[in-house]
C-alpha positions in Angstrom: -0.3 -0.1 -0.2 1.3 3.0 -0.8 1.5 6.4 1.3 -1.6 8.2 -0.9 -3.8 4.8 -0.4 -2.9 5.0 3.4 -3.8 9.0 3.2 -6.9 8.6 1.5 -8.0 5.3 3.5 -7.9 7.7 6.6 -10.0 9.9 4.7 -12.6 7.8 4.0 -12.8 6.5 7.4 -13.3 9.9 8.9 -16.4 10.3 6.3 -17.7 6.9 6.9 -20.9 8.7 9.0 -21.5 11.5 6.6 -24.3 10.8 4.6 -23.9 10.8 0.6 -25.7 13.9 -0.5 -24.3 16.1 2.6 -22.1 19.3 1.4 -20.1 21.5 4.4 -23.0 24.4 3.9 -25.6 22.1 5.0 -23.9 21.7 8.4 -24.5 24.8 10.7 -20.8 25.7 12.6 -21.3 27.1 16.0 -20.0 30.5 16.4 -20.1 30.7 19.9 -16.3 31.9 20.5 -14.9 35.0 22.3 -14.6 37.5 19.1 -12.3 40.0 21.2 -10.3 39.5 24.7 -10.9 42.2 26.9 -12.6 45.7 26.9 -10.5 48.1 25.5 -11.1 52.0 24.8 -10.2 53.7 21.1 -7.0 54.7 22.5 -6.3 51.0 24.4 -7.0 49.7 21.0 -4.6 52.2 19.2 -2.0 51.4 21.9 -2.2 47.8 21.1 -1.7 47.8 17.8 1.3 50.5 17.6 2.8 47.8 20.2 2.5 44.7 18.5 3.2 46.6 15.0 6.6 47.3 16.6 6.8 43.8 18.2 7.2 42.9 14.4 9.6 45.5 14.1 7.6 47.7 12.2 8.5 51.3 12.7 5.2 52.9 13.9 4.4 56.8 13.8 1.5 58.8 14.9 0.2 62.0 13.3 -2.9 64.0 13.1 -4.8 64.2 10.1 -3.8 67.9 9.3 -0.4 66.9 10.0 -0.6 64.0 7.6 1.3 65.6 4.4 4.1 66.8 6.4 4.4 63.7 8.0 4.3 61.3 4.8 6.8 63.9 3.1 9.4 63.8 6.1 9.6 59.9 6.5 10.4 59.9 2.4 13.0 62.4 2.8 14.6 60.4 5.7 14.7 57.6 3.3 16.2 59.5 0.3 13.3 58.4 -1.7 13.4 59.7 -5.4 10.3 58.1 -6.4 7.2 56.8 -4.8 4.8 54.4 -6.0 0.6 56.1 -5.9 -2.3 53.7 -5.8 -5.2 55.3 -7.6 -7.5 56.4 -5.0 -5.0 57.3 -2.9 -6.1 61.1 -1.9 -3.7 63.5 -3.5 -3.5 65.5 -0.1 -1.9 63.1 1.1 1.8 63.3 -0.9 1.2 67.1 -1.3 4.5 68.4 0.3 6.0 65.5 -0.9 9.1 65.9 -3.1 9.7 62.5 -4.9 8.4 61.5 -8.6 5.0 60.0 -8.6 4.5 56.5 -10.4 1.4 55.8 -11.2 0.1 51.7 -10.4 -0.3 50.4 -13.8 -1.4 46.8 -14.9 1.2 46.7 -17.2 4.1 47.5 -14.8 6.8 44.9 -15.1 8.4 43.5 -11.5 11.9 45.0 -12.8 9.9 48.3 -12.8 8.4 48.1 -9.5 11.8 46.9 -8.2 13.5 50.2 -9.6 10.9 52.4 -7.2 12.1 53.2 -3.9 9.0 53.7 -1.9 5.4 53.0 -1.8 2.5 54.7 -0.2 -1.0 53.1 0.9 -3.7 52.9 2.8 -5.5 49.8 4.5 -8.5 48.1 4.6 -8.5 47.0 8.3 -6.1 46.8 11.3 -5.8 44.6 14.1 -4.8 45.4 17.6 -4.5 42.1 19.4 -2.0 40.8 16.2 -0.2 43.8 15.0 -1.8 43.1 11.6 -2.6 45.4 8.3 -5.0 44.1 5.9 -5.3 45.5 2.4 -7.9 44.3 0.1 -6.9 46.5 -3.0 -9.3 49.2 -2.6 -9.2 52.8 -2.7 -5.6 53.6 -1.9 -4.4 50.7 -1.7 -3.5 49.5 -5.4 -2.7 45.8 -6.9 -1.4 43.4 -4.2 1.9 43.2 -5.9 2.9 47.1 -5.6 3.5 46.1 -1.7 5.4 43.1 -2.4 8.0 43.9 -4.8 9.2 47.8 -3.6 11.4 47.6 -0.4 10.2 50.4 1.5 6.0 50.2 2.3 4.4 53.3 4.1 0.8 52.4 5.0 -1.7 54.9 6.7 -4.0 53.2 9.1 -7.1 55.7 10.2 -7.2 55.6 13.7 -10.2 54.7 15.3 -12.0 54.3 12.2 -9.7 51.7 10.5 -8.9 49.5 13.7 -10.3 46.7 15.5 -9.3 44.4 18.4 -9.6 41.2 16.9 -9.5 38.6 13.7 -13.0 37.6 14.0 -14.2 41.5 14.1 -11.6 42.1 10.8 -13.3 39.5 8.9 -17.0 40.8 9.3 -15.3 44.0 7.5 -13.6 42.1 4.4 -14.8 40.9 1.4 -13.8 36.8 0.8 -13.8 37.5 -2.9 -11.3 40.2 -2.6 -7.7 40.1 -3.2 -6.8 40.1 0.7 -2.8 40.7 2.0 -2.3 40.3 5.6 0.7 42.1 7.0 2.3 41.3 10.4 5.6 43.7 10.1 8.2 43.9 7.4 9.0 40.9 4.8 11.0 38.0 7.3 11.8 34.2 7.3 13.7 32.1 9.5 13.2 29.0 7.3 17.1 28.7 6.5 18.7 27.8 9.9 16.5 29.7 11.9 18.3 32.8 11.0 16.3 35.7 10.3 16.5 37.3 6.8 14.3 40.3 6.1 12.8 41.3 2.3 12.5 38.1 1.1 9.0 38.2 -0.2 7.9 41.7 0.6 9.3 44.9 2.0 12.2 45.1 3.9 10.9 48.3 5.7 7.4 48.6 6.9 6.5 52.2 7.9 2.9 52.2 9.8 1.3 55.8 10.1 -1.6 55.9 12.7 -3.5 58.7 11.7 -6.1 60.6 14.2 -9.1 61.1 12.6 
Protein backbone atom coordinates (compact mmCIF):
# COMPACT_ATOMS: atom_id res chain seq x y z
CA UNK A 1 0.00 0.00 0.00
CA UNK A 2 1.34 3.42 -0.98
CA UNK A 3 1.36 6.53 1.19
CA UNK A 4 -1.40 7.90 -1.02
CA UNK A 5 -3.58 4.85 -0.31
CA UNK A 6 -2.93 5.23 3.42
CA UNK A 7 -3.99 8.90 3.44
CA UNK A 8 -7.10 8.28 1.32
CA UNK A 9 -8.06 5.37 3.56
CA UNK A 10 -7.94 7.61 6.61
CA UNK A 11 -10.09 10.22 4.86
CA UNK A 12 -12.69 7.61 3.90
CA UNK A 13 -12.85 6.29 7.48
CA UNK A 14 -13.26 9.82 8.83
CA UNK A 15 -16.15 10.45 6.41
CA UNK A 16 -17.83 7.07 6.88
CA UNK A 17 -20.77 8.48 8.89
CA UNK A 18 -21.38 11.47 6.58
CA UNK A 19 -24.50 11.14 4.38
CA UNK A 20 -23.56 10.88 0.70
CA UNK A 21 -25.45 14.00 -0.40
CA UNK A 22 -24.33 16.26 2.45
CA UNK A 23 -22.30 19.37 1.64
CA UNK A 24 -20.28 21.62 4.00
CA UNK A 25 -22.90 24.37 3.74
CA UNK A 26 -25.58 21.99 5.02
CA UNK A 27 -23.99 21.72 8.47
CA UNK A 28 -24.29 24.72 10.81
CA UNK A 29 -21.04 25.72 12.46
CA UNK A 30 -21.17 26.99 16.02
CA UNK A 31 -19.57 30.42 16.32
CA UNK A 32 -19.94 30.91 20.04
CA UNK A 33 -16.23 31.58 20.56
CA UNK A 34 -14.99 34.89 21.98
CA UNK A 35 -14.76 37.56 19.30
CA UNK A 36 -12.49 39.77 21.38
CA UNK A 37 -10.36 39.33 24.50
CA UNK A 38 -11.18 42.00 27.06
CA UNK A 39 -12.63 45.47 26.68
CA UNK A 40 -10.61 48.38 25.29
CA UNK A 41 -11.19 52.02 24.62
CA UNK A 42 -10.28 53.30 21.13
CA UNK A 43 -7.09 54.74 22.60
CA UNK A 44 -6.12 51.42 24.20
CA UNK A 45 -6.90 49.61 20.95
CA UNK A 46 -4.58 51.94 19.00
CA UNK A 47 -1.87 51.57 21.65
CA UNK A 48 -2.06 47.76 21.44
CA UNK A 49 -1.87 47.90 17.66
CA UNK A 50 1.21 50.13 17.83
CA UNK A 51 2.85 47.86 20.41
CA UNK A 52 2.32 44.69 18.37
CA UNK A 53 3.39 46.34 15.11
CA UNK A 54 6.62 47.45 16.77
CA UNK A 55 7.11 43.94 18.15
CA UNK A 56 7.11 42.74 14.52
CA UNK A 57 9.81 45.36 13.76
CA UNK A 58 7.51 47.73 11.89
CA UNK A 59 8.26 51.43 12.39
CA UNK A 60 5.20 53.07 13.92
CA UNK A 61 4.37 56.78 13.71
CA UNK A 62 1.43 58.86 14.91
CA UNK A 63 0.10 62.13 13.59
CA UNK A 64 -3.07 64.13 13.09
CA UNK A 65 -4.99 64.21 9.82
CA UNK A 66 -3.83 67.79 9.28
CA UNK A 67 -0.21 66.79 9.79
CA UNK A 68 -0.25 63.69 7.55
CA UNK A 69 1.10 65.35 4.39
CA UNK A 70 4.07 66.83 6.23
CA UNK A 71 4.72 63.58 8.06
CA UNK A 72 4.75 61.50 4.88
CA UNK A 73 7.02 64.04 3.19
CA UNK A 74 9.47 63.77 6.10
CA UNK A 75 9.48 59.96 6.07
CA UNK A 76 10.17 59.87 2.32
CA UNK A 77 12.92 62.47 2.67
CA UNK A 78 14.56 60.57 5.54
CA UNK A 79 14.49 57.45 3.40
CA UNK A 80 16.06 59.34 0.50
CA UNK A 81 13.28 58.25 -1.84
CA UNK A 82 13.45 59.78 -5.31
CA UNK A 83 10.32 57.95 -6.50
CA UNK A 84 7.11 56.83 -4.82
CA UNK A 85 4.50 54.45 -6.18
CA UNK A 86 1.00 55.91 -5.90
CA UNK A 87 -2.07 53.64 -6.07
CA UNK A 88 -5.25 54.79 -7.79
CA UNK A 89 -7.51 56.36 -5.20
CA UNK A 90 -4.75 57.61 -2.91
CA UNK A 91 -5.95 61.02 -1.67
CA UNK A 92 -3.77 63.64 -3.42
CA UNK A 93 -3.43 65.64 -0.20
CA UNK A 94 -1.48 62.80 1.41
CA UNK A 95 1.56 63.48 -0.79
CA UNK A 96 0.93 67.18 -1.38
CA UNK A 97 4.14 68.14 0.47
CA UNK A 98 6.35 65.31 -0.83
CA UNK A 99 9.10 65.82 -3.42
CA UNK A 100 9.63 62.32 -4.94
CA UNK A 101 8.48 61.58 -8.48
CA UNK A 102 5.06 59.91 -8.47
CA UNK A 103 4.83 56.54 -10.24
CA UNK A 104 1.31 55.40 -11.12
CA UNK A 105 0.11 51.89 -10.35
CA UNK A 106 -0.19 50.44 -13.87
CA UNK A 107 -1.47 47.00 -14.88
CA UNK A 108 1.32 46.77 -17.49
CA UNK A 109 4.09 47.59 -15.01
CA UNK A 110 6.82 44.94 -14.88
CA UNK A 111 8.46 43.46 -11.75
CA UNK A 112 11.71 45.15 -12.78
CA UNK A 113 9.95 48.55 -12.89
CA UNK A 114 8.38 47.93 -9.49
CA UNK A 115 11.73 46.91 -8.04
CA UNK A 116 13.22 50.22 -9.19
CA UNK A 117 10.68 52.22 -7.16
CA UNK A 118 12.08 53.57 -3.90
CA UNK A 119 8.87 53.62 -1.83
CA UNK A 120 5.16 52.90 -1.99
CA UNK A 121 2.48 54.66 0.05
CA UNK A 122 -0.92 53.04 0.60
CA UNK A 123 -3.92 53.03 2.84
CA UNK A 124 -5.41 49.83 4.25
CA UNK A 125 -8.75 48.07 4.66
CA UNK A 126 -8.48 47.29 8.38
CA UNK A 127 -5.88 46.92 11.14
CA UNK A 128 -6.03 44.30 13.92
CA UNK A 129 -4.80 45.36 17.35
CA UNK A 130 -4.45 41.93 18.98
CA UNK A 131 -2.20 40.57 16.23
CA UNK A 132 -0.50 43.73 14.95
CA UNK A 133 -1.76 42.98 11.45
CA UNK A 134 -2.57 45.31 8.55
CA UNK A 135 -4.98 43.97 5.91
CA UNK A 136 -5.10 45.29 2.34
CA UNK A 137 -7.93 44.36 -0.04
CA UNK A 138 -7.02 46.25 -3.21
CA UNK A 139 -9.56 48.97 -2.49
CA UNK A 140 -9.15 52.72 -2.92
CA UNK A 141 -5.73 54.01 -1.83
CA UNK A 142 -4.32 50.46 -1.78
CA UNK A 143 -3.71 49.45 -5.40
CA UNK A 144 -2.77 46.04 -6.73
CA UNK A 145 -1.36 43.39 -4.40
CA UNK A 146 2.04 43.34 -6.11
CA UNK A 147 2.85 46.99 -5.44
CA UNK A 148 3.27 46.21 -1.73
CA UNK A 149 5.25 43.01 -2.35
CA UNK A 150 8.04 44.19 -4.67
CA UNK A 151 9.25 47.67 -3.57
CA UNK A 152 11.59 47.56 -0.57
CA UNK A 153 9.89 50.31 1.44
CA UNK A 154 6.16 50.42 2.25
CA UNK A 155 4.43 53.23 4.15
CA UNK A 156 0.90 52.27 5.19
CA UNK A 157 -1.58 54.81 6.54
CA UNK A 158 -4.14 53.61 9.08
CA UNK A 159 -7.03 55.85 10.13
CA UNK A 160 -7.60 55.72 13.88
CA UNK A 161 -10.02 54.73 15.32
CA UNK A 162 -12.11 54.09 12.21
CA UNK A 163 -9.98 51.31 10.70
CA UNK A 164 -8.73 49.62 13.89
CA UNK A 165 -10.49 46.59 15.36
CA UNK A 166 -9.57 44.41 18.31
CA UNK A 167 -9.52 40.93 16.82
CA UNK A 168 -9.33 38.75 13.71
CA UNK A 169 -13.05 37.77 13.91
CA UNK A 170 -13.99 41.46 13.95
CA UNK A 171 -11.73 42.09 10.96
CA UNK A 172 -13.22 39.22 8.98
CA UNK A 173 -16.64 40.77 9.44
CA UNK A 174 -15.42 43.85 7.58
CA UNK A 175 -13.67 42.05 4.73
CA UNK A 176 -14.99 40.65 1.46
CA UNK A 177 -13.46 37.17 0.93
CA UNK A 178 -13.83 37.55 -2.83
CA UNK A 179 -11.30 40.40 -2.85
CA UNK A 180 -7.48 39.92 -2.99
CA UNK A 181 -6.60 40.09 0.69
CA UNK A 182 -3.02 40.70 1.84
CA UNK A 183 -2.33 40.24 5.55
CA UNK A 184 0.79 42.04 6.75
CA UNK A 185 2.37 41.59 10.18
CA UNK A 186 5.59 43.59 10.06
CA UNK A 187 8.18 43.71 7.29
CA UNK A 188 8.74 40.64 5.13
CA UNK A 189 10.86 38.11 7.01
CA UNK A 190 11.67 34.42 7.16
CA UNK A 191 13.67 32.19 9.49
CA UNK A 192 13.36 29.04 7.40
CA UNK A 193 17.11 28.61 6.84
CA UNK A 194 18.92 27.58 10.03
CA UNK A 195 16.55 29.83 12.04
CA UNK A 196 18.41 32.94 10.87
CA UNK A 197 16.02 35.85 10.37
CA UNK A 198 16.26 37.33 6.88
CA UNK A 199 14.15 40.36 5.94
CA UNK A 200 12.97 41.44 2.50
CA UNK A 201 12.70 37.95 0.98
CA UNK A 202 9.10 38.12 -0.25
CA UNK A 203 8.06 41.69 0.43
CA UNK A 204 9.32 45.05 1.70
CA UNK A 205 12.33 45.04 4.00
CA UNK A 206 11.01 48.15 5.75
CA UNK A 207 7.39 48.68 6.80
CA UNK A 208 6.34 52.02 8.27
CA UNK A 209 2.84 52.41 9.65
CA UNK A 210 1.38 55.87 10.21
CA UNK A 211 -1.55 55.93 12.66
CA UNK A 212 -3.60 58.98 11.74
CA UNK A 213 -6.05 60.34 14.28
CA UNK A 214 -9.24 61.21 12.40
